[in-house]
MARGUMAR-125947 format. One record per residue: residue number from 0; chain; x, y negated, z negated of N, C-alpha, C in turn. Coordinates in Angstrom, 1 decimal, padded with zeros to 4 digits, m for minus. Layout:
# residues N
   resi   chain      n.x      n.y      n.z     ca.x     ca.y     ca.z      c.x      c.y      c.z
    NUM       A        X        Y        Z        X        Y        Z        X        Y        Z
...
***
This chain:
# residues 270
   resi   chain      n.x      n.y      n.z     ca.x     ca.y     ca.z      c.x      c.y      c.z
      0       A    150.8   m080.5   m136.7    151.4   m081.0   m136.1    151.7   m080.3   m135.6
      1       A    151.9   m079.5   m133.6    152.9   m078.6   m133.6    152.5   m077.8   m132.5
      2       A    153.7   m076.8   m131.4    152.3   m076.3   m131.0    151.9   m075.5   m132.2
      3       A    152.0   m074.4   m132.5    151.5   m073.7   m133.6    152.6   m073.8   m134.6
      4       A    152.2   m074.2   m132.4    153.3   m075.0   m132.5    153.4   m074.3   m132.1
      5       A    142.4   m087.5   m142.9    142.1   m086.9   m142.8    141.8   m087.8   m142.1
      6       A    137.2   m094.5   m145.9    136.7   m095.4   m145.1    135.7   m096.1   m146.1
      7       A    134.5   m096.5   m147.4    134.7   m097.7   m148.1    134.9   m098.8   m147.1
      8       A    134.8   m100.0   m147.6    135.0   m101.2   m146.8    136.4   m101.2   m146.2
      9       A    136.5   m101.6   m145.0    137.8   m101.6   m144.3    138.5   m102.9   m144.6
     10       A    139.8   m102.8   m145.1    140.5   m103.9   m145.6    140.9   m104.9   m144.4
     11       A    141.1   m106.1   m144.8    141.4   m107.1   m143.8    142.6   m106.7   m142.9
     12       A    143.6   m106.0   m143.5    144.8   m105.6   m142.8    144.5   m104.6   m141.7
     13       A    143.3   m104.0   m141.7    142.9   m103.1   m140.7    142.1   m103.7   m139.5
     14       A    141.8   m105.0   m139.6    141.0   m105.6   m138.6    141.7   m105.6   m137.3
     15       A    141.1   m105.3   m136.2    141.7   m105.3   m134.9    141.9   m106.7   m134.3
     16       A    143.0   m106.9   m133.7    143.1   m108.1   m132.9    142.6   m107.8   m131.5
     17       A    142.5   m108.8   m130.7    141.9   m108.6   m129.3    142.9   m107.9   m128.4
     18       A    144.2   m107.9   m128.8    145.2   m107.3   m127.9    145.3   m105.8   m128.2
     19       A    145.4   m104.9   m127.1    145.4   m103.5   m127.3    146.7   m103.1   m128.0
     20       A    146.7   m102.0   m128.7    147.9   m101.5   m129.3    148.9   m101.0   m128.3
     21       A    150.2   m101.6   m128.3    151.2   m101.2   m127.3    151.6   m099.7   m127.5
     22       A    151.9   m099.0   m126.5    152.4   m097.7   m126.6    153.9   m097.7   m127.0
     23       A    154.1   m097.1   m128.2    155.5   m097.2   m128.7    156.2   m095.9   m128.4
     24       A    157.2   m096.0   m127.6    157.9   m094.8   m127.1    159.2   m094.7   m127.9
     25       A    159.4   m093.5   m128.5    160.6   m093.3   m129.3    161.5   m092.2   m128.7
     26       A    162.7   m092.3   m129.0    163.7   m091.4   m128.6    163.5   m090.1   m129.3
     27       A    163.6   m089.0   m128.6    163.6   m087.7   m129.2    165.0   m087.1   m129.3
     28       A    165.8   m087.8   m130.0    167.3   m087.6   m129.9    167.8   m086.6   m131.0
     29       A    166.9   m086.1   m131.9    167.4   m085.3   m133.0    167.6   m083.9   m132.5
     30       A    168.3   m083.1   m133.3    168.6   m081.7   m132.9    167.4   m080.8   m133.2
     31       A    166.8   m080.2   m132.1    165.7   m079.3   m132.3    166.2   m077.9   m132.5
     32       A    167.3   m077.5   m131.9    167.7   m076.1   m132.0    169.0   m076.1   m132.7
     33       A    169.1   m075.7   m134.0    170.3   m075.8   m134.8    171.3   m074.8   m134.4
     34       A    172.6   m075.2   m134.6    173.7   m074.3   m134.2    173.7   m073.1   m135.1
     35       A    174.4   m072.0   m134.7    174.4   m070.8   m135.4    175.2   m070.9   m136.8
     36       A    175.9   m072.0   m137.0    176.6   m072.2   m138.3    175.6   m072.7   m139.4
     37       A    174.4   m073.1   m139.0    173.5   m073.6   m139.9    172.8   m072.4   m140.6
     38       A    172.4   m072.7   m141.9    171.7   m071.7   m142.6    170.3   m071.4   m142.0
     39       A    170.0   m070.2   m141.7    168.7   m069.9   m141.0    167.9   m068.9   m141.8
     40       A    166.7   m069.1   m141.9    165.8   m068.2   m142.6    164.9   m067.6   m141.5
     41       A    164.8   m066.3   m141.5    164.0   m065.6   m140.4    162.9   m064.7   m141.1
     42       A    162.2   m065.3   m142.1    161.2   m064.5   m142.8    159.8   m065.1   m142.4
     43       A    158.9   m064.3   m142.0    157.6   m064.8   m141.7    156.8   m065.1   m142.9
     44       A    156.1   m066.2   m142.8    155.2   m066.7   m143.8    153.8   m066.9   m143.2
     45       A    152.8   m066.6   m143.9    151.4   m066.9   m143.5    151.0   m068.2   m144.0
     46       A    150.1   m068.9   m143.3    149.5   m070.1   m143.7    148.7   m069.9   m145.0
     47       A    148.8   m070.9   m145.9    147.8   m070.9   m147.0    146.5   m071.5   m146.4
     48       A    145.4   m070.9   m146.7    144.1   m071.4   m146.1    143.9   m072.8   m146.6
     49       A    143.5   m073.7   m145.7    143.1   m075.1   m146.1    141.7   m075.3   m145.7
     50       A    140.8   m075.4   m146.7    139.4   m075.6   m146.5    139.1   m077.0   m146.0
     51       A    138.5   m077.1   m144.9    138.3   m078.4   m144.3    136.8   m078.7   m144.3
     52       A    136.4   m079.9   m144.6    135.0   m080.3   m144.4    134.7   m080.5   m143.0
     53       A    133.4   m080.3   m142.7    133.0   m080.5   m141.3    133.0   m082.0   m141.0
     54       A    133.4   m082.3   m139.8    133.5   m083.7   m139.3    132.2   m084.4   m139.4
     55       A    132.1   m085.6   m139.7    130.9   m086.4   m139.7    130.4   m086.6   m138.3
     56       A    129.1   m086.9   m138.1    128.6   m087.1   m136.8    129.4   m088.2   m136.0
     57       A    129.3   m088.2   m134.7    130.0   m089.2   m133.9    129.6   m090.6   m134.3
     58       A    128.4   m090.8   m134.9    127.9   m092.1   m135.2    128.8   m092.8   m136.2
     59       A    129.5   m092.0   m137.0    130.5   m092.6   m138.0    131.5   m093.5   m137.3
     60       A    132.0   m093.0   m136.2    133.0   m093.8   m135.5    132.4   m095.1   m135.0
     61       A    131.2   m095.0   m134.4    130.5   m096.1   m133.9    130.2   m097.2   m134.9
     62       A    129.8   m096.7   m136.1    129.5   m097.6   m137.2    130.7   m098.3   m137.7
     63       A    131.8   m097.6   m137.8    133.1   m098.2   m138.2    133.6   m099.2   m137.1
     64       A    133.4   m098.9   m135.8    133.8   m099.8   m134.8    133.0   m101.1   m134.9
     65       A    131.8   m101.0   m135.3    131.0   m102.2   m135.5    131.6   m103.0   m136.7
     66       A    132.0   m102.3   m137.8    132.7   m103.0   m138.9    134.0   m103.7   m138.5
     67       A    134.6   m103.1   m137.5    135.9   m103.7   m137.0    135.7   m104.9   m136.1
     68       A    134.4   m105.2   m135.8    134.1   m106.4   m135.0    133.9   m106.1   m133.5
     69       A    133.7   m104.8   m133.1    133.5   m104.5   m131.7    132.1   m104.5   m131.4
     70       A    131.8   m104.6   m130.1    130.4   m104.6   m129.7    129.7   m103.3   m129.9
     71       A    128.5   m103.3   m130.3    127.7   m102.1   m130.5    127.4   m101.4   m129.2
     72       A    127.7   m100.0   m129.2    127.5   m099.3   m128.0    126.0   m098.8   m128.0
     73       A    125.3   m099.1   m127.1    123.9   m098.7   m127.1    123.7   m097.2   m126.8
     74       A    122.6   m096.6   m127.1    122.4   m095.2   m127.0    122.6   m094.8   m125.5
     75       A    123.3   m093.7   m125.3    123.5   m093.2   m123.9    124.8   m093.8   m123.2
     76       A    125.3   m094.9   m123.8    126.5   m095.4   m123.2    127.8   m094.8   m123.9
     77       A    128.9   m094.8   m123.2    130.1   m094.3   m123.7    131.2   m095.4   m123.7
     78       A    131.8   m095.5   m124.9    132.9   m096.5   m125.0    134.1   m096.1   m124.2
     79       A    134.7   m097.0   m123.5    135.9   m096.7   m122.7    137.0   m096.0   m123.6
     80       A    137.7   m095.0   m123.0    138.7   m094.2   m123.7    139.8   m095.1   m124.3
     81       A    140.3   m096.1   m123.5    141.3   m096.9   m124.1    140.9   m097.7   m125.3
     82       A    139.6   m098.1   m125.3    139.1   m098.8   m126.5    139.0   m097.8   m127.7
     83       A    138.6   m096.6   m127.5    138.5   m095.6   m128.6    139.9   m095.3   m129.1
     84       A    140.9   m095.2   m128.1    142.2   m094.9   m128.5    142.8   m096.1   m129.4
     85       A    142.4   m097.3   m129.0    142.9   m098.4   m129.8    142.3   m098.4   m131.2
     86       A    141.0   m098.0   m131.4    140.4   m097.8   m132.7    141.2   m096.7   m133.5
     87       A    141.5   m095.6   m132.8    142.1   m094.5   m133.5    143.5   m094.9   m133.9
     88       A    144.3   m095.5   m133.1    145.6   m095.9   m133.5    145.5   m096.9   m134.7
     89       A    144.6   m097.7   m134.8    144.4   m098.6   m135.9    144.0   m097.8   m137.1
     90       A    143.1   m096.8   m137.0    142.6   m096.1   m138.1    143.8   m095.2   m138.8
     91       A    144.7   m094.7   m138.0    145.7   m093.9   m138.5    147.0   m094.7   m139.0
     92       A    146.9   m096.0   m138.7    148.1   m096.8   m139.1    148.1   m097.0   m140.7
     93       A    149.3   m096.8   m141.2    149.5   m097.0   m142.6    149.0   m095.9   m143.6
     94       A    148.7   m094.7   m143.0    148.2   m093.6   m143.9    149.3   m092.5   m144.0
     95       A    150.5   m092.8   m143.6    151.6   m091.8   m143.8    151.3   m090.5   m143.2
     96       A    150.7   m090.5   m142.0    150.3   m089.3   m141.3    149.2   m088.4   m142.0
     97       A    148.7   m089.0   m143.1    147.7   m088.3   m143.9    148.2   m087.2   m144.8
     98       A    149.6   m087.0   m144.8    150.2   m085.9   m145.5    149.9   m085.9   m147.0
     99       A    149.7   m087.0   m147.6    149.4   m087.1   m149.0    148.0   m087.4   m149.3
    100       A    147.1   m087.2   m148.3    145.7   m087.4   m148.4    145.2   m088.8   m148.1
    101       A    144.0   m088.9   m147.7    143.3   m090.1   m147.4    141.9   m090.1   m148.0
    102       A    141.2   m091.2   m148.1    139.9   m091.2   m148.7    138.9   m090.5   m147.7
    103       A    137.8   m090.0   m148.3    136.9   m089.3   m147.4    136.3   m090.2   m146.3
    104       A    136.2   m091.5   m146.6    135.7   m092.5   m145.6    136.7   m092.6   m144.5
    105       A    138.0   m092.7   m144.8    139.0   m092.8   m143.8    139.1   m091.6   m143.0
    106       A    139.0   m090.4   m143.6    139.0   m089.2   m142.9    137.9   m089.1   m141.9
    107       A    136.7   m089.5   m142.3    135.5   m089.5   m141.5    135.7   m090.4   m140.3
    108       A    136.3   m091.6   m140.6    136.5   m092.6   m139.5    137.4   m092.0   m138.4
    109       A    138.5   m091.4   m138.9    139.5   m090.9   m137.9    138.8   m089.7   m137.1
    110       A    138.2   m088.8   m137.8    137.6   m087.7   m137.2    136.5   m088.1   m136.2
    111       A    135.8   m089.2   m136.5    134.8   m089.7   m135.6    135.4   m090.2   m134.3
    112       A    136.5   m090.9   m134.3    137.2   m091.3   m133.1    137.8   m090.1   m132.4
    113       A    138.2   m089.2   m133.1    138.8   m087.9   m132.5    137.7   m087.3   m131.6
    114       A    136.5   m087.2   m132.2    135.4   m086.5   m131.5    135.0   m087.3   m130.2
    115       A    135.0   m088.6   m130.4    134.7   m089.5   m129.2    135.7   m089.2   m128.1
    116       A    137.0   m089.1   m128.4    138.0   m088.8   m127.4    137.8   m087.4   m126.8
    117       A    137.6   m086.5   m127.7    137.4   m085.1   m127.2    136.3   m085.0   m126.2
    118       A    135.2   m085.8   m126.4    134.1   m085.7   m125.5    134.4   m086.3   m124.1
    119       A    135.5   m087.0   m124.0    135.9   m087.7   m122.8    137.3   m087.2   m122.3
    120       A    137.7   m086.0   m122.7    139.0   m085.4   m122.4    139.2   m085.4   m120.9
    121       A    140.3   m086.1   m120.5    140.5   m086.2   m119.0    141.2   m084.9   m118.5
    122       A    141.6   m084.0   m119.4    142.2   m082.7   m119.1    141.4   m081.6   m119.7
    123       A    140.2   m081.2   m119.2    139.4   m080.2   m119.9    139.9   m078.8   m119.9
    124       A    140.9   m078.5   m119.0    141.5   m077.2   m119.0    143.0   m077.4   m119.2
    125       A    143.5   m077.8   m120.4    144.9   m078.2   m120.6    145.9   m077.1   m120.3
    126       A    145.6   m075.9   m120.6    146.6   m074.8   m120.4    146.9   m074.5   m118.9
    127       A    146.0   m075.1   m118.0    146.3   m074.9   m116.6    147.1   m076.2   m116.1
    128       A    147.3   m077.1   m117.0    148.1   m078.3   m116.7    149.1   m078.6   m117.8
    129       A    149.9   m077.6   m118.1    150.8   m077.7   m119.2    151.9   m078.7   m119.0
    130       A    152.1   m079.2   m117.8    153.1   m080.2   m117.6    152.7   m081.5   m118.4
    131       A    151.5   m081.7   m118.7    151.0   m082.8   m119.5    151.4   m082.6   m121.0
    132       A    151.7   m081.4   m121.4    152.0   m081.0   m122.8    153.5   m081.0   m123.0
    133       A    154.2   m080.6   m121.9    155.7   m080.4   m122.0    156.4   m081.7   m122.5
    134       A    157.4   m081.5   m123.3    158.2   m082.6   m123.8    158.2   m082.8   m125.2
    135       A    158.5   m084.1   m125.6    158.6   m084.4   m127.0    157.4   m085.3   m127.5
    136       A    156.9   m084.9   m128.7    155.7   m085.6   m129.3    156.0   m086.0   m130.7
    137       A    155.4   m087.1   m131.1    155.6   m087.6   m132.5    154.2   m087.5   m133.2
    138       A    154.2   m086.9   m134.4    152.9   m086.8   m135.1    152.5   m088.1   m135.7
    139       A    151.2   m088.5   m135.4    150.6   m089.7   m136.0    149.8   m089.4   m137.2
    140       A    149.1   m088.3   m137.2    148.2   m087.9   m138.2    147.8   m086.5   m138.2
    141       A    147.7   m085.8   m139.3    147.1   m084.5   m139.4    146.3   m084.4   m140.6
    142       A    145.4   m083.4   m140.7    144.6   m083.1   m141.9    145.3   m082.2   m142.9
    143       A    146.6   m081.7   m142.5    147.4   m081.0   m143.5    147.8   m081.9   m144.6
    144       A    147.7   m081.5   m145.8    148.1   m082.3   m146.9    149.0   m081.6   m147.9
    145       A    149.8   m082.4   m148.6    150.7   m081.9   m149.7    150.2   m082.7   m150.9
    146       A    149.6   m082.0   m151.9    149.0   m082.7   m153.0    149.3   m082.0   m154.3
    147       A    149.1   m082.7   m155.4    149.2   m082.1   m156.7    150.5   m081.4   m157.0
    148       A    150.4   m080.2   m157.6    151.6   m079.5   m158.0    152.6   m079.2   m156.9
    149       A    152.0   m079.0   m155.7    152.9   m078.7   m154.5    153.8   m079.9   m154.2
    150       A    153.2   m081.1   m154.3    154.0   m082.3   m154.0    155.1   m082.4   m155.1
    151       A    154.7   m082.2   m156.3    155.7   m082.3   m157.4    156.8   m081.3   m157.3
    152       A    156.5   m080.0   m157.0    157.5   m079.0   m156.9    158.5   m079.3   m155.8
    153       A    158.0   m079.9   m154.7    158.9   m080.1   m153.6    159.6   m081.4   m153.7
    154       A    159.4   m082.2   m154.8    160.2   m083.4   m155.1    159.7   m084.5   m154.2
    155       A    158.5   m084.5   m153.7    158.1   m085.5   m152.7    157.3   m086.7   m153.3
    156       A    157.6   m087.0   m154.6    157.0   m088.1   m155.2    157.9   m089.3   m155.3
    157       A    159.1   m089.1   m155.8    160.1   m090.2   m155.9    161.4   m089.8   m155.3
    158       A    161.9   m088.6   m155.5    163.2   m088.2   m155.1    163.4   m088.0   m153.6
    159       A    162.5   m087.3   m153.0    162.6   m087.0   m151.6    161.4   m087.7   m150.9
    160       A    161.7   m088.3   m149.7    160.6   m088.9   m149.0    160.5   m088.2   m147.6
    161       A    159.4   m088.2   m147.0    159.2   m087.6   m145.6    159.4   m088.7   m144.6
    162       A    160.2   m088.3   m143.6    160.5   m089.1   m142.4    159.5   m088.8   m141.3
    163       A    160.0   m088.9   m140.1    159.1   m088.7   m138.9    159.0   m087.2   m138.7
    164       A    157.8   m086.8   m138.1    157.5   m085.5   m137.7    157.6   m085.4   m136.1
    165       A    158.4   m084.5   m135.6    158.4   m084.4   m134.1    158.1   m083.0   m133.7
    166       A    157.7   m082.9   m132.4    157.4   m081.6   m131.8    158.0   m081.6   m130.4
    167       A    158.8   m080.6   m130.1    159.4   m080.5   m128.8    158.8   m079.2   m128.1
    168       A    158.2   m079.3   m127.0    157.6   m078.2   m126.3    158.3   m077.9   m125.0
    169       A    158.7   m076.7   m124.8    159.4   m076.2   m123.6    158.4   m075.2   m122.9
    170       A    157.6   m075.7   m122.0    156.6   m074.9   m121.4    157.2   m073.8   m120.6
    171       A    158.3   m074.0   m119.9    158.9   m073.0   m119.0    159.3   m071.8   m119.9
    172       A    159.8   m072.0   m121.1    160.2   m070.9   m121.9    159.2   m070.4   m122.9
    173       A    158.0   m071.1   m123.0    157.0   m070.8   m123.9    157.5   m071.0   m125.4
    174       A    158.3   m072.0   m125.6    158.8   m072.3   m126.9    158.5   m073.7   m127.4
    175       A    158.4   m073.8   m128.7    158.2   m075.1   m129.4    159.0   m075.2   m130.6
    176       A    159.4   m076.4   m131.0    160.2   m076.7   m132.2    159.5   m077.8   m132.9
    177       A    159.2   m077.6   m134.2    158.7   m078.7   m135.0    159.8   m079.1   m135.9
    178       A    160.0   m080.5   m136.0    161.0   m081.0   m136.9    160.4   m082.0   m137.9
    179       A    160.7   m081.8   m139.1    160.2   m082.6   m140.2    161.4   m083.2   m140.9
    180       A    161.6   m084.5   m140.9    162.7   m085.2   m141.5    162.5   m085.5   m142.9
    181       A    163.6   m085.5   m143.7    163.5   m085.8   m145.1    164.7   m086.8   m145.4
    182       A    164.3   m087.7   m146.4    165.3   m088.7   m146.9    165.4   m088.5   m148.4
    183       A    166.6   m088.4   m148.9    166.8   m088.2   m150.3    167.3   m089.6   m150.9
    184       A    166.6   m090.1   m151.9    166.8   m091.4   m152.4    168.2   m091.5   m153.1
    185       A    169.0   m092.4   m152.6    170.3   m092.6   m153.2    171.4   m091.6   m152.8
    186       A    171.0   m090.6   m151.9    172.0   m089.6   m151.5    171.9   m089.4   m150.0
    187       A    172.4   m090.3   m149.2    172.2   m090.2   m147.8    172.8   m089.0   m147.2
    188       A    173.8   m088.5   m147.9    174.5   m087.3   m147.4    173.6   m086.0   m147.4
    189       A    172.5   m086.1   m148.1    171.5   m085.0   m148.2    170.4   m085.2   m147.2
    190       A    170.3   m086.3   m146.6    169.2   m086.5   m145.6    169.3   m085.5   m144.5
    191       A    168.2   m084.9   m144.1    168.2   m083.9   m143.1    166.8   m083.5   m142.6
    192       A    166.7   m082.3   m142.2    165.4   m081.9   m141.5    165.1   m080.4   m141.6
    193       A    163.8   m080.1   m141.6    163.4   m078.7   m141.5    163.0   m078.5   m140.0
    194       A    163.5   m077.5   m139.4    163.2   m077.2   m138.0    162.5   m075.8   m138.0
    195       A    161.4   m075.8   m137.4    160.6   m074.5   m137.3    160.5   m074.2   m135.8
    196       A    161.0   m073.1   m135.4    160.9   m072.7   m134.0    159.8   m071.6   m133.9
    197       A    159.1   m071.7   m132.8    157.9   m070.9   m132.5    157.8   m070.5   m131.0
    198       A    157.1   m069.5   m130.8    156.7   m069.1   m129.4    155.2   m069.2   m129.2
    199       A    154.8   m069.5   m128.0    153.4   m069.5   m127.7    153.0   m068.8   m126.4
    200       A    151.7   m068.4   m126.4    151.2   m067.7   m125.2    149.8   m068.3   m124.9
    201       A    149.5   m068.5   m123.7    148.2   m069.0   m123.3    147.2   m067.8   m123.4
    202       A    146.0   m068.1   m124.1    145.0   m067.1   m124.2    143.6   m067.6   m123.6
    203       A    143.5   m068.9   m123.3    142.3   m069.4   m122.6    142.7   m070.7   m122.0
    204       A    141.7   m071.4   m121.4    142.0   m072.6   m120.7    142.3   m073.8   m121.6
    205       A    142.1   m073.6   m122.9    142.4   m074.7   m123.8    143.2   m074.2   m125.1
    206       A    143.4   m072.9   m125.2    143.9   m072.3   m126.4    145.3   m071.6   m126.2
    207       A    146.2   m071.7   m127.2    147.4   m070.9   m127.2    147.5   m070.2   m128.5
    208       A    148.1   m069.1   m128.5    148.5   m068.4   m129.7    149.9   m068.7   m130.0
    209       A    150.2   m068.9   m131.3    151.5   m069.3   m131.7    152.1   m068.3   m132.7
    210       A    153.4   m068.0   m132.5    154.1   m067.0   m133.3    155.3   m067.7   m133.9
    211       A    155.4   m067.6   m135.2    156.6   m068.1   m135.9    157.8   m067.3   m135.6
    212       A    158.9   m068.0   m135.2    160.2   m067.3   m134.9    161.2   m067.4   m136.0
    213       A    161.6   m068.6   m136.4    162.5   m068.8   m137.5    162.5   m070.3   m138.0
    214       A    163.2   m070.5   m139.0    163.3   m071.9   m139.6    164.6   m072.1   m140.2
    215       A    165.0   m073.4   m140.1    166.3   m073.8   m140.6    166.2   m075.2   m141.3
    216       A    166.9   m075.4   m142.4    167.0   m076.7   m143.1    168.4   m077.1   m143.0
    217       A    168.7   m078.3   m142.5    170.0   m078.8   m142.5    170.1   m080.2   m143.1
    218       A    171.1   m080.6   m143.8    172.3   m079.8   m144.1    172.1   m078.7   m145.1
    219       A    173.1   m077.9   m145.4    172.9   m076.9   m146.4    172.6   m077.4   m147.8
    220       A    173.1   m078.6   m148.1    172.8   m079.2   m149.4    171.3   m079.5   m149.6
    221       A    170.7   m079.9   m148.5    169.2   m080.1   m148.5    168.5   m078.8   m148.7
    222       A    169.0   m077.8   m148.1    168.4   m076.5   m148.2    168.5   m076.0   m149.7
    223       A    169.6   m076.4   m150.4    169.7   m076.0   m151.8    168.6   m076.6   m152.6
    224       A    168.2   m077.9   m152.3    167.2   m078.6   m153.0    165.8   m077.9   m152.9
    225       A    165.6   m077.3   m151.7    164.3   m076.7   m151.4    164.3   m075.2   m151.6
    226       A    165.4   m074.6   m151.8    165.5   m073.1   m151.8    164.5   m072.5   m152.7
    227       A    164.3   m073.0   m154.0    163.4   m072.4   m154.9    162.0   m072.4   m154.5
    228       A    161.6   m073.4   m153.7    160.2   m073.6   m153.3    160.1   m073.5   m151.8
    229       A    161.0   m072.8   m151.1    161.0   m072.8   m149.7    159.7   m072.1   m149.1
    230       A    159.2   m071.1   m149.8    158.0   m070.5   m149.4    156.8   m071.5   m149.4
    231       A    156.8   m072.4   m150.3    155.7   m073.4   m150.4    155.8   m074.3   m149.1
    232       A    157.1   m074.7   m148.9    157.3   m075.6   m147.7    156.9   m075.0   m146.4
    233       A    157.2   m073.7   m146.2    156.8   m073.1   m145.0    155.3   m072.8   m144.9
    234       A    154.7   m072.5   m146.1    153.2   m072.3   m146.1    152.5   m073.5   m145.6
    235       A    153.1   m074.7   m145.8    152.5   m075.9   m145.3    152.7   m076.2   m143.8
    236       A    153.9   m075.9   m143.4    154.3   m076.3   m142.0    154.4   m075.2   m141.0
    237       A    154.3   m074.0   m141.4    154.3   m072.8   m140.5    153.2   m072.9   m139.5
    238       A    153.4   m072.9   m138.2    152.4   m073.1   m137.2    151.7   m071.9   m136.7
    239       A    152.0   m070.7   m137.3    151.5   m069.5   m136.8    149.9   m069.4   m136.8
    240       A    149.4   m068.9   m135.7    147.9   m068.8   m135.5    147.6   m069.2   m134.1
    241       A    146.4   m069.8   m133.9    146.0   m070.4   m132.6    145.8   m071.9   m132.7
    242       A    146.0   m072.5   m131.6    145.8   m073.9   m131.4    145.0   m074.3   m130.2
    243       A    143.9   m075.0   m130.4    143.1   m075.5   m129.2    143.6   m076.9   m128.9
    244       A    144.0   m077.2   m127.6    144.3   m078.5   m127.2    143.0   m079.2   m126.8
    245       A    142.5   m080.1   m127.6    141.2   m080.6   m127.3    141.2   m082.0   m126.6
    246       A    142.3   m082.6   m126.5    142.5   m083.8   m125.7    143.9   m084.0   m125.4
    247       A    144.2   m084.4   m124.1    145.6   m084.7   m123.7    145.6   m085.6   m122.5
    248       A    146.3   m086.7   m122.6    146.5   m087.6   m121.4    148.0   m087.9   m121.4
    249       A    148.4   m088.9   m120.7    149.8   m089.2   m120.5    150.5   m089.7   m121.8
    250       A    149.8   m090.1   m122.8    150.4   m090.6   m124.0    149.9   m090.1   m125.3
    251       A    148.8   m089.4   m125.3    148.1   m088.9   m126.6    147.7   m087.5   m126.5
    252       A    147.9   m086.7   m127.5    147.4   m085.3   m127.6    146.8   m085.0   m128.9
    253       A    145.6   m084.3   m128.9    144.9   m083.9   m130.1    144.7   m082.4   m130.0
    254       A    144.9   m081.8   m131.2    144.7   m080.3   m131.3    144.0   m079.9   m132.5
    255       A    143.4   m078.8   m132.5    142.7   m078.2   m133.7    143.2   m076.7   m133.8
    256       A    143.5   m076.4   m135.1    144.0   m075.0   m135.3    143.0   m074.1   m136.0
    257       A    143.4   m072.9   m136.2    142.5   m071.9   m136.8    142.3   m072.1   m138.3
    258       A    143.0   m073.0   m138.9    142.8   m073.4   m140.3    141.8   m074.5   m140.5
    259       A    141.3   m075.1   m139.3    140.4   m076.2   m139.4    141.2   m077.6   m139.4
    260       A    142.5   m077.5   m139.2    143.3   m078.8   m139.2    143.2   m079.5   m137.8
    261       A    143.3   m080.8   m137.9    143.4   m081.7   m136.7    144.8   m082.3   m136.6
    262       A    145.3   m082.3   m135.4    146.7   m082.9   m135.2    146.6   m084.0   m134.1
    263       A    147.1   m085.2   m134.4    147.1   m086.3   m133.4    148.5   m086.7   m133.2
    264       A    149.0   m086.6   m131.9    150.4   m086.9   m131.6    150.5   m087.8   m130.4
    265       A    151.5   m088.7   m130.4    151.8   m089.5   m129.3    153.1   m089.1   m128.6
    266       A    153.1   m089.3   m127.3    154.3   m088.9   m126.6    155.5   m089.7   m127.0
    267       A    156.7   m089.1   m127.1    157.9   m089.8   m127.3    158.8   m089.6   m126.1
    268       A    159.8   m090.5   m126.0    160.7   m090.3   m124.9    161.7   m089.2   m125.1
    269       A    161.9   m088.4   m124.0    162.8   m087.3   m124.1    164.3   m087.8   m124.3
***
């Protein structure tokens, strides 16, 4: 998620209705830049390598679209972007942004729709039109996962739950802030967020390099819960490296990073 900031029979609950998915606009009202009184950690951490499988061919998306009841697209024809976006929104619905993993079929379905959109990107040189990237975005799905021992150590099974993931991009300053919200069961006073601030530089017509600046967890009581395993938390969410913007329009953005991860975000209201 950031600038540097994953399918089996499809259940009945995933069947599409004829009406397109409405664009849900959310307020970006949380604090992206913490005050100097907040506990701040300014230690660089590298990403843990995440080995990703290669995406399935584009035909996967078309086959799943057929299962969803859509018309079969004949060879040489391209499904309209809005229709593909509708399929993608439906595919990522109910998977908790993929953070705790999805089935290989679901991952292939999502990646198939991503490829279809990337092949019809209305902004082929996104870094020359960064006004389309500027502002606040909400993460819908990524292939970053927290599984097994990492999830247990971070208390993300029963005690702590993940809230929304947001990204705020300030193109003029070359800055980005990723915000991950946490909710602590039965202890609302501990609810808070991890904020990771980063800088970025344009290196090509579609790529930016991202440098980690600093990170903060607020409130301090929440930081105390994560302190012992803070390096694990940052190894998951640290955006340092490069990011390719592979699709962006007025409401949807897709990116791929140097770890092989995919990020799907929708625009939120400033």
